[in-house]
N, C-alpha and C positions, 0 to 999 in steps of 0.2 A: 275690786279696787275703785275708788272714787274718781270722778272726772278730773279733780285737781291733781291726783297722782299720775293719771295718764298724761295730762298736759305737761307735768313736771318731767316725766320720762322722755316725752317727745322733745321738750326743750333741751334736756341734757344730751339726748342723742344728736340733735342738730348741732349743738356746740362742739361735741366730740368730732363729728364729721368735718366741720369747718376747721377745727384744730388740726385734724389729720391732713387735710388738703394743704393748709398753711405750712405745716411742718414738712410735708413732702416736697413742696415747691422750694422751701428754704434748703432742704437737704440736697435737692437736685442742683440748685444754684451754687451750693457750697461744695459740691463734688461728693457728698456722702451718698451711700447706696440707698435706693428706694425700692418699693415693692415692684415697680415697673421701670427698671433701669434703662435709660436711653430713650424713654417714651417721648420726652420733650424734644430731644434732638431729632428723632425720627419725624415727629410732627412738623418741626420747622423745615426739615429737608423736603418733606412731601408738599408742604405749603408753597415753598419756593419753586418747586418743580411744576406744580399745577398753575401757579401764577406767572411762570416764566414765559416770555414770548417765544422761547425756543422749544416749547412743549411739542408743537406740531412737528418740528424737525426730528425730535427724539421718537415720536410716535411713527413717523414715516419710515425712519431707518429700522425701527423694530418690526413694523409691519412688513417691510420689504425683506427683512431677514427671514421671517417666518414664512412669508408667501413663496419665496424662492425655493424653500425646502419642500413645500406642498405642491408647487407648480414648477416643474423643472424647465419648461419652455418659457417662463415668464420674461426672462431677459434675453431671449433670442432676438435676432435682428428683425425678423418678420413681425414678432409681437410688439417690439418697441416701436416700429413704424406705425402699427395699428394704434398703440397708446398715444403717440404724438398726434396722429390725425384726429383722434377724438379729443385730445387735450386743447388744441389751438382754438376751435370755436367756443368751447366751454370757458377757457381763460379769457377770451376777448369779451364775452358777455358778462362774465363774473367781475371783470374790472369795472364795467359800466354800473353793475349792480352795487359795487362797493361805494361809488360816489353817492348813490342814494342812501345807502345804509349809514354812511358817515354823517349825513344830515338828519339822522334818526327817522328816516322814511323807509319805504319798501316799494319795489316796483314789480308787481305781478304781471304787468302787461307786456313783458318781454316776449312771451310766446306769441302774442298777437302781432307784435312787430315782425317776428320771424315769418308768420303766416302771410300777413298783408304785403310786406315788402317783397316776399318771395314770388307771390302770384302776380303782383303788378309788374315787378321787374322782369319776370319770365314772360309775361304777356307781351311786353314791349320788345324783348330781345329775340324771341324765337321766330322761326320761319312760318309757324302755324298761326300765330296771333299777332295783332298789333300793326300800326302804321309803320312804313319804312322798314318792315321786318327783313332781316338778312342784309341790310346795308351796313356800311362801316360805322354809322352813327347809332345803330340800334343798341350796341353794348353800352356805350357812354350814356345814352338816354335812359336805358334800363337801370343802370347803376344810380344815376341821378334821381330817378323816380323812387327807387328803394329808400334812399336817404331822406327824400322829401316826405314820404309816407311815415317814416320813423319819427321825424321831427314834428309832424302834425299830431301824431299820437302823444308824443312827449309834451307838447304845448297844452293839449287838453288836460293831461295829468297835472302838469305844473300849475296851470292857471286855476284849475278846480281846487287844488290844495291850498294855494296861496291867497287867492281872491275870495273864495267861498269857505275857506277854513274847513274843508272836508277831510276826513281821515284818509291817509295815503292807501291804507289797505282796501277800503271800500272803493275809492276812485279807480285804482289800478285793477282791481278785480272786475269792475264794471267795464272798463275799456278792454281788458283781456277777453271777456266774454263777447262783447259787441263786435270788436274787430276780428276776432277769430271766426265769428259767424259771417262777417262780411267777406272774408277770404274764401270761405267755403262756397258762399253764394256766387262770387265772381266767376269761379271756374266750375261750378256745379260739382264740387268734390273730386274733380279730375286733376291729375298731375300734368305738368307741362314738360315735354322732353325736347331734344334737339337744341340744347343751349349752345351759345357760341363757344368755339374751341378755346378762345382766349380765357373765358371764364373758367372752363374746366382746367386750364393750365394753372390758373391762380390757385385753384383748390387742390390740385394733385401734382403740379409740376415742380421743378426745382432748377436752381442754377448752381453749377459746380457742387452738386450733391446737397445743397442747402435748399429746403423747400421754400417756395414763395410764401406759403402760409406762416412759416417761422419768421421770415423777414417782416411781414406785416404785423404779426403778433409782437415781435421784439420792438418794433417802432412804436406801437401802441403802449406797451409796458413802459418804455422810456418816457414817452410823453406824459402818461398818467402820473408816473413817479415825480417828474419834474413839476407838474401842476400842483400836486399835493404838498411838495416839500419846498419848492423854491418860489412860489408865486403868492401874491396877495389873495387871489381867488382860492387857493388851497387853504389858507388860513381862515378865510370866510366860511368855507365848507365845514371845517372842524368846529368853528365857533358856533355855527348854526345848529350843529348837532349836540354840542356840549352844553350850551345854555343859550337858547334863542333870545330870551328876554334881555340878558346881559349883552348879547351881541347887538341887539337893536339899539340899546343905550350907547354902545360903543361906536355906532354909526355903520354897522354892517348891513348892507342891503339884503335882508333875509329873503324877501320874495324873489328877487332876481337870482340869488344864489341857489335857492331850491329849484327854480325852473331850470337853471343850468345843469343841475345834477340829473334831472330827469331827461333833459336833452342829451347829455353825455351817455346816459344809460341806453337810450334809444339808438343813438348813433353807433355805439358799440354793438348793440344787438343787430343792427343792419349789416355791419361789417362781418359779424359772425355768420349771418345768413348768406353773405357772399361766399364765405369759405365752405359752408355746408352745401350750397347749391353747386359749387365747383367740384366738391368731392363726390357728391351723389349724382351729378349730372342731371339734376331734376329740380324743378320748381314745384312746390307742393303746399297746399293749404294746411297741412299738418306737419310741416318740416320743423324739427327741433322741439316738438311738444314735450318730449320726455326730459328735456334739459332744465325745466323750471326748478325742480327740486335740487338738481346739481349746482346750478348757477347761484342759488341762494346758499346752499351748503358750503361751497368753496370759500367765499369770503368770511362766513361765520366761523367755520372751522379754522380759517386762517387768522382769526383774532379781530376781525372788524366787528365792532360792538353793535349789538342790536339797539342799544340805548343812544347811539350816535357819539360823535366826537373822538373816535379812536379807530385807527386802521392803517395798515401799511401794504403797499402794492406787492412787496416781495413775499409777504406771508400769504397774500391771495394766490400768488403763483404756486406756492407750496400746497395750499388748500385745494386748488384745482388739480394738482398732480396727485394728491392723496385720494381724492374722490375718483379720479380716472383709474388709478391703480387698483383701488378696491373694486370698482365696477368690473375691470378687466379680469382680475384674478378670481373673483367669485364666478364670473362667467366661465372661465377656464376650468374651474372646479365642478362645473355642472349644476350650480344652483339656479333655481328658477328666478324669473324677474320679480316675483312676489317677495322672495327671500331677500333679494338684493335691495328692493325698496324698503323692506323692514330694517335692514342693516343701515341704510343711509338715514332713515328716520331716527333710529337710535343714536347715530353719530351726531345728527343735528341737535337732538335733545341734550346730549352730553355737552356739546359746544355751547348751547344756550344756557344751560345750568352753570357752566364754568364762567360764562359772560356775566351772569347774575352775581356770582360770588366776587368776581373781579370788580364789578361796578360797585358792589356794596363796600368792599375794602377801600376803593378809591374815595367814595363818599365819606366813610368813617375817618379817613386820614386827612 
């Protein structure tokens, strides 16, 4: 058969396929039966579910339903206390990370804030290290030093990003590596024990059966929600992440806004360190090192966009709860830490892909 005949057949086939698709769509819209009845309706429902901000709530309930069948003791009082004790520091740090993600940045230096603030604060607080150790002022001085260290690291991050226009990933990766090394050097890889009882009470104590850690976390959640939803600063944060150039034209101080986001992240990390030190009764240069993946996963799974400009604190709470529940249940099922890390990595990948699709649909509309 000649080339013209082949082209003619290809053209005819293409026309028939287009006609079939057109007729199928018309039949579906008119209610007439198609080869795949209900396909369009199913596709629309699936799309609405995937793009819904309640998706994580549905996934959490479904996961909890399955996990309780596989792990009978998952909802026991002892295990729930364990889940909550792991949830509070993670949620506190994840809220700070959310501020940075909303501005289209990322803060990898959180673990170095954990490490440096822990050893500096522990050095000042304990009876084995530091001036005025054991006095009534040692705890206050130690806590103050922890937050000062955190703010210094945050200012290095924020100024490097805004003044030198360096990528947030590179800047925070560098500060994470440098200050984690500083923490190890300061104590020569040793842990610091004999922390003040009041600090331990903050991490493990309660008032009328309500943990102090819960009260601190609730106060932070309320403050963060108020800042993001009720203040001009919150609108600046979203504007900086959604469209920085348009925000500058509108008069938003982008530089100061981004610096604030990194300071907020570091302060939240220092507060999380206080909770970790109180719960573990130890100051360590490697404290909280395994939380980096979790505190990035929690806001991303909770719907905080990696592209910036979108996020809600209430969904960060649910994201942190989902990560903590998954970690706890897989541990109770006997899975190794390697398998748990792979599961978290797959979850983050799914959340990132979903974020890409959501962002594309937003741009197209």
